ChimeraX commands (.cxc) that place a marker at each C-alpha (Angstrom):
marker #1 position 113.14,52.08,66.50 radius 0.5
marker #1 position 114.04,55.66,65.67 radius 0.5
marker #1 position 111.62,58.47,66.38 radius 0.5
marker #1 position 112.02,61.89,64.82 radius 0.5
marker #1 position 110.88,64.50,67.29 radius 0.5
marker #1 position 110.09,68.04,66.19 radius 0.5
marker #1 position 110.81,70.62,68.90 radius 0.5
marker #1 position 109.69,74.21,69.14 radius 0.5
marker #1 position 110.65,77.56,70.73 radius 0.5
marker #1 position 113.38,77.44,73.40 radius 0.5
marker #1 position 113.59,73.66,73.16 radius 0.5
marker #1 position 115.36,74.11,69.82 radius 0.5
marker #1 position 118.28,75.74,71.60 radius 0.5
marker #1 position 118.46,72.97,74.19 radius 0.5
marker #1 position 118.23,70.21,71.58 radius 0.5
marker #1 position 120.42,71.89,69.01 radius 0.5
marker #1 position 117.94,72.09,66.14 radius 0.5
marker #1 position 114.40,71.72,64.90 radius 0.5
marker #1 position 114.31,67.95,64.92 radius 0.5
marker #1 position 115.94,65.30,67.11 radius 0.5
marker #1 position 116.39,61.69,66.23 radius 0.5
marker #1 position 115.66,59.54,69.29 radius 0.5
marker #1 position 116.25,55.82,69.89 radius 0.5
marker #1 position 113.97,55.16,72.86 radius 0.5
marker #1 position 114.25,52.06,75.05 radius 0.5
marker #1 position 110.52,51.47,74.69 radius 0.5
marker #1 position 107.56,52.41,72.46 radius 0.5
marker #1 position 105.72,54.96,74.60 radius 0.5
marker #1 position 105.84,58.76,74.72 radius 0.5
marker #1 position 107.48,58.59,78.18 radius 0.5
marker #1 position 110.24,56.39,76.71 radius 0.5
marker #1 position 110.94,58.98,73.99 radius 0.5
marker #1 position 110.99,61.82,76.50 radius 0.5
marker #1 position 113.20,59.95,78.93 radius 0.5
marker #1 position 115.76,59.26,76.17 radius 0.5
marker #1 position 115.62,62.93,75.14 radius 0.5
marker #1 position 116.40,63.94,78.75 radius 0.5
marker #1 position 119.29,61.49,78.78 radius 0.5
marker #1 position 120.57,63.10,75.56 radius 0.5
marker #1 position 119.80,66.73,76.76 radius 0.5
marker #1 position 119.69,66.94,80.58 radius 0.5
marker #1 position 118.63,70.60,80.54 radius 0.5
marker #1 position 115.34,69.51,78.99 radius 0.5
marker #1 position 114.22,67.93,82.25 radius 0.5
marker #1 position 113.30,71.26,83.99 radius 0.5
marker #1 position 111.70,72.55,80.81 radius 0.5
marker #1 position 109.10,69.87,80.39 radius 0.5
marker #1 position 108.69,67.90,83.68 radius 0.5
marker #1 position 107.64,68.70,87.22 radius 0.5
marker #1 position 109.66,67.30,90.12 radius 0.5
marker #1 position 107.12,64.42,90.20 radius 0.5
marker #1 position 108.05,63.49,86.58 radius 0.5
marker #1 position 104.75,64.75,85.12 radius 0.5
marker #1 position 104.52,67.04,82.18 radius 0.5
marker #1 position 104.31,70.68,83.09 radius 0.5
marker #1 position 100.83,72.03,82.68 radius 0.5
marker #1 position 101.48,73.97,79.49 radius 0.5
marker #1 position 103.81,71.47,77.80 radius 0.5
marker #1 position 102.13,69.68,74.93 radius 0.5
marker #1 position 103.10,66.52,73.07 radius 0.5
marker #1 position 101.37,65.72,69.82 radius 0.5
marker #1 position 101.41,62.42,68.04 radius 0.5
marker #1 position 100.22,62.64,64.44 radius 0.5
marker #1 position 98.54,65.98,65.23 radius 0.5
marker #1 position 96.65,64.69,68.30 radius 0.5
marker #1 position 97.47,65.86,71.80 radius 0.5
marker #1 position 98.49,62.91,73.99 radius 0.5
marker #1 position 96.07,64.10,76.74 radius 0.5
marker #1 position 93.31,62.93,74.42 radius 0.5
marker #1 position 95.06,59.55,73.89 radius 0.5
marker #1 position 96.88,57.59,76.63 radius 0.5
marker #1 position 98.88,60.55,77.90 radius 0.5
marker #1 position 102.56,59.57,78.58 radius 0.5
marker #1 position 101.66,55.92,77.99 radius 0.5
marker #1 position 100.64,56.59,74.38 radius 0.5
marker #1 position 102.33,54.14,71.99 radius 0.5
marker #1 position 104.70,55.60,69.42 radius 0.5
marker #1 position 105.79,54.10,66.14 radius 0.5
marker #1 position 108.80,55.18,64.09 radius 0.5
marker #1 position 106.48,56.52,61.36 radius 0.5
marker #1 position 104.54,58.77,63.77 radius 0.5
marker #1 position 104.89,62.58,63.72 radius 0.5
marker #1 position 106.05,63.50,67.23 radius 0.5
marker #1 position 105.95,67.19,68.26 radius 0.5
marker #1 position 107.00,68.69,71.56 radius 0.5
marker #1 position 105.83,72.18,72.51 radius 0.5
marker #1 position 107.12,73.99,75.64 radius 0.5
marker #1 position 105.17,76.54,77.59 radius 0.5
marker #1 position 104.89,79.73,75.54 radius 0.5
marker #1 position 103.92,83.10,76.84 radius 0.5
marker #1 position 102.61,85.96,74.80 radius 0.5
marker #1 position 101.84,89.50,75.36 radius 0.5
marker link #1:1,2 radius 0.2
marker link #1:2,3 radius 0.2
marker link #1:3,4 radius 0.2
marker link #1:4,5 radius 0.2
marker link #1:5,6 radius 0.2
marker link #1:6,7 radius 0.2
marker link #1:7,8 radius 0.2
marker link #1:8,9 radius 0.2
marker link #1:9,10 radius 0.2
marker link #1:10,11 radius 0.2
marker link #1:11,12 radius 0.2
marker link #1:12,13 radius 0.2
marker link #1:13,14 radius 0.2
marker link #1:14,15 radius 0.2
marker link #1:15,16 radius 0.2
marker link #1:16,17 radius 0.2
marker link #1:17,18 radius 0.2
marker link #1:18,19 radius 0.2
marker link #1:19,20 radius 0.2
marker link #1:20,21 radius 0.2
marker link #1:21,22 radius 0.2
marker link #1:22,23 radius 0.2
marker link #1:23,24 radius 0.2
marker link #1:24,25 radius 0.2
marker link #1:25,26 radius 0.2
marker link #1:26,27 radius 0.2
marker link #1:27,28 radius 0.2
marker link #1:28,29 radius 0.2
marker link #1:29,30 radius 0.2
marker link #1:30,31 radius 0.2
marker link #1:31,32 radius 0.2
marker link #1:32,33 radius 0.2
marker link #1:33,34 radius 0.2
marker link #1:34,35 radius 0.2
marker link #1:35,36 radius 0.2
marker link #1:36,37 radius 0.2
marker link #1:37,38 radius 0.2
marker link #1:38,39 radius 0.2
marker link #1:39,40 radius 0.2
marker link #1:40,41 radius 0.2
marker link #1:41,42 radius 0.2
marker link #1:42,43 radius 0.2
marker link #1:43,44 radius 0.2
marker link #1:44,45 radius 0.2
marker link #1:45,46 radius 0.2
marker link #1:46,47 radius 0.2
marker link #1:47,48 radius 0.2
marker link #1:48,49 radius 0.2
marker link #1:49,50 radius 0.2
marker link #1:50,51 radius 0.2
marker link #1:51,52 radius 0.2
marker link #1:52,53 radius 0.2
marker link #1:53,54 radius 0.2
marker link #1:54,55 radius 0.2
marker link #1:55,56 radius 0.2
marker link #1:56,57 radius 0.2
marker link #1:57,58 radius 0.2
marker link #1:58,59 radius 0.2
marker link #1:59,60 radius 0.2
marker link #1:60,61 radius 0.2
marker link #1:61,62 radius 0.2
marker link #1:62,63 radius 0.2
marker link #1:63,64 radius 0.2
marker link #1:64,65 radius 0.2
marker link #1:65,66 radius 0.2
marker link #1:66,67 radius 0.2
marker link #1:67,68 radius 0.2
marker link #1:68,69 radius 0.2
marker link #1:69,70 radius 0.2
marker link #1:70,71 radius 0.2
marker link #1:71,72 radius 0.2
marker link #1:72,73 radius 0.2
marker link #1:73,74 radius 0.2
marker link #1:74,75 radius 0.2
marker link #1:75,76 radius 0.2
marker link #1:76,77 radius 0.2
marker link #1:77,78 radius 0.2
marker link #1:78,79 radius 0.2
marker link #1:79,80 radius 0.2
marker link #1:80,81 radius 0.2
marker link #1:81,82 radius 0.2
marker link #1:82,83 radius 0.2
marker link #1:83,84 radius 0.2
marker link #1:84,85 radius 0.2
marker link #1:85,86 radius 0.2
marker link #1:86,87 radius 0.2
marker link #1:87,88 radius 0.2
marker link #1:88,89 radius 0.2
marker link #1:89,90 radius 0.2
marker link #1:90,91 radius 0.2
marker link #1:91,92 radius 0.2
view
């Protein structure tokens, strides 16, 4: 399965573009994110705590729905899903 992940803000610099094609080892959000960290190690500190939980202001959307309203990191992902990863963003 290939998942196309759309990344935003500073994650674009880390991942080298607006979208990343990921071949996860499983079919859950955590599998996609783990594979992305394997591909881009600097991503780890941008999206996860030291306990491997999403940072509080990092958001993952599957087909426009925030995973916190689904099964969080255990949410199932299909190759046709729209996967979006938003880092913490500050404004002012």
